C-alpha positions, 0 to 999 in steps of 0.5 A: 596308322597311329596318325590316322587314329590320333587325328580321328580324335581330334575336334575338327575335320581340319585336324583329322586331315592334317593327320591324314597328310602325316599318315601319307608323308609316312607311306612314302616314308615307307617306300623309301625305306623299301627301296634301301632294304631291297638295294641292301639285299633285305628283301626279293624283288617280289617282296618290294614289289608286293609290299611297294604296291600295299603302300601306294593302296593305302596313300590312295585310300588316305588320299581319297578319305582326305578328298572327302573330308574337304569336300564335306568341309567345302559343303559345310562352309558354303553361305545358304541361300 
């Protein structure tokens, strides 16, 4: 979440997208920690599955935002006739 906020205040969509990619990496990192937590007995399988699904959903939302910004960026850089 902090990566998204930090990227949002940057001057360009390109910089914002860089922070969104960092946020996606953070979601993957959380998933990795979840595997460790369930393997070590800190989380039940049900809790693991619930939280894991939330991280997947978050990553999909971030991915959609990146796609939207890329589309917007492509439209802005196309030459006009």
